[in-house]
C-alpha positions, 0 to 999 in steps of 0.5 A, a space after each residue: 575562281 576557287 570553289 568552296 567544295 573540294 573536287 577530285 579525289 585527294 585528301 582534302 576532298 575526302 576529309 571534307 566529305 567525311 565531315 559533311 557525312 558525319 554520322 554515316 561513317 559505319 556505312 561508308 566504311 563498310 561500302 568503301 572497304 576502309 576499316 571504320 577505325 582507320 576511317 575515324 583516324 583519317 577524319 580526326 587527323 590521327 593519320 597524317 599521311 593515309 595510304 593512297 589506296 584508302 584515300 582512293 577507296 573513300 574518294 571513289 565511294 563519295 563520287 559514286 554516292 554524291 546524292 547520299 548526303 
């Protein structure tokens, strides 16, 4: 059985969390160390294959801040 909420730390998980936390991107960018401009490009699909380090940084932030959204 598949969950509707992507788990783990891949691109799908990060995109789902970015969508869910729209409006909080400046704080997410600052806390994760990923530039806001880069974060928005990832969220809007302008960067088709973002670097692993950026996805890992965002995924780590989301895992550590599950209660924030």
